[in-house]
N, C-alpha and C positions, 0 to 999 in steps of 0.2 A: 798734718795735712788737712786743709780746708778747701772744699770745692763747692761751687754754686751751680745749680741747674735752674734755669728760668723756664717755668711752664705756664701755659695759658689756658684759661677756661672761664667758668662763671662762679660767682658767689651768690647764693640765694638765702634770704631770710625775710620774715615779716611780709611775704607776698611780693617782694621785689627781686629782680635778678640783674646782676651787673657783670660786665666783662672785666676780668682781672688777670694780671701777670703775677705769679708767685715765685718767691725765692725758696728753693729746696736746697738745704745745706747738707753736705756730706762731710763728716769729721772722722778721721782715722789714719790709717797708714797703708802700706802696700798690700797688706793681707786682709784687713777688715775695716768696716766703716759703720758708723751710726748715721741713719738718715733722719733729718729733722724736717718735719712738715711735708709729708708725701702728698703732693698736690697734682691733680689733673691727669698725669700720665705715668703710670707705673713702668711702662716700656722705656720711656725716655730716661727715667731715673735709673732703671736697671742697666741701661746702656752705659751710663756714666759710671756706675758701680763697677762694671766690667767683671773680671774674674774674682774680685774680692768678695768675702762673705759679709752679709749684713747682720750685725749682732742685735740691732734694735731699730724700730721705727718709732721715733718720738714725736708726739703731737703737742705743739705748744698750746693749742686749744682746739676745740671741736667744731669750729665753723666749717661748713662743708668744703670750702676751697682749701682748707689745710689738711683734710682727712680723706678726700674722695679717692686718692690713689693708695691709701694705707692698706686696705684689705687686699686689693689685687697685688700690691707689692709684697705683702706678707705671704700671699699664696705662691708667688714666684720665688721667694727667697727663704721661706720658712722662719723668718724673723718675727719675734713678738712685737705687738703694738703697745706702746706705753702712753697713758693719758691720765691726767688728774681726774679723779672721780667726780669732782664738783661740776664737771662738764657733761655728766651723764645725759641730761635732758637734750643737749645739743647733739651729742653722739647718736642718740636714738632717733632724732629727726632724719638722720642720713642712713643709719644702719639698722634701725630698730634694735632688737636685742640679739640679732643673728650673728654679730661679729664681736668676739670677746677681745678684751684688752687687759693689760697688766696695770694696776693702779700705780700712779706716780705719787710720791710723797714729798712735801717740802723738806729740803735738806738732804734728800737722797743723793747718792753719788753714782754716776754711771762711768764705767771705765772702758776705754777703747784704746788699745795699744798702751802708750805711755801717757795718754791724756785722760784727765778726769773732768767730767761735766757735772757740775753741782746744780741741783734743781732748786729754783727759787720760785715759790708760788706768788704770782703777781695778779690777783683778781682785779677785775674792772672792765676790761674789754670783753672778757667772758669770765664766768665764775671760777673756772678751773685753769685759767691761763697760767702758764709757767714760762720762765726764762731759764736758759742753761748757760752757766758761767764756767768758762775754762780758764782758770787763773794762770796756768803755765803758758797758755797761748795768748793771754791778754785780750780775750774776746768774750762777749756775751751774745747769745742768740735770743732775740726778744720777741720773735713772732710778731704779733700785732699790738704788743704792749707799748713799745717805744719805737718811733720812726725818726728818720732825719727830719728835723723840724718840729718834733713834738710828739704828744701821746697819740695812741691809737683812737679809733672812732668809738663813741659810746652812745650813738643814737638809736641802737637796735635793742631788741628784747634781750634780757639777761645781762645787760651792761650797766655800768654806773660810772659817771665821770668822776665823782668824788672818790670812789674806791680806787679807780685807776690812778688818779693823781697821787693818792696816798701810797699806793704800791710803788710807783716810780720814785717818789721822794724818799721813802723809807727803805726800799729793797734794792733799788738800782743806782741812785745817785750817790750812794755810799761806796760804790765801787771806785777803783782808781780812775782819775780823770782821763787817763790815756787809754782806757779800755775801749776797744773797737766794738761797736754795736752792729751786729749783723741782723738785719730786719727781715720780716716776712714778705715785704713788698718794697721795691725801690732800692735806693742807694744806702750803703752803710754810713755810719756816723761814729761819733765817740761820746762817751759819757760826759766829758768836759764840754763838748759842743752843745749838749742838751741840758746843762746844769742850771739853767735859769728857770726851769719849770717850777 
């Protein structure tokens, strides 16, 4: 079961602030879920979770618009927050060192019900950016690494266009072409539709 909650708020970095709508993804079954990218409103996310337990709050990267509801949602649910440690500097911009997280590693496997989410480290948009591939479901959750229409933005601090394109080409475009890409913002796409990168 995959569910999407769209939340709205702001993204701030390098002295600028922008209004954004974020996709928050819930993956699980009738009993428990993993939340991917807890953005803007812990209450709205918790409402969609309902009576299910949250086993983990996974951050695809630590830009503030993808983590700003992680700590409040963790407090509400008791779930651990998972983040790749290469994004420590971005994490500290929002939470300092007051909020702990569990480090994510490339190749790790997260189980929720009968579904396995495989962690793919895809630096570029952010140093610790990860994607989560669910082979049995035929989907990959890409955060801001890959969108419908191309790669994520790389014009801010701690980002690299060359690194991002290398991550996409070597780590994502090797997935089956029919794999559905669920993004951090906007509409979903497929690996095949983005294969010209």
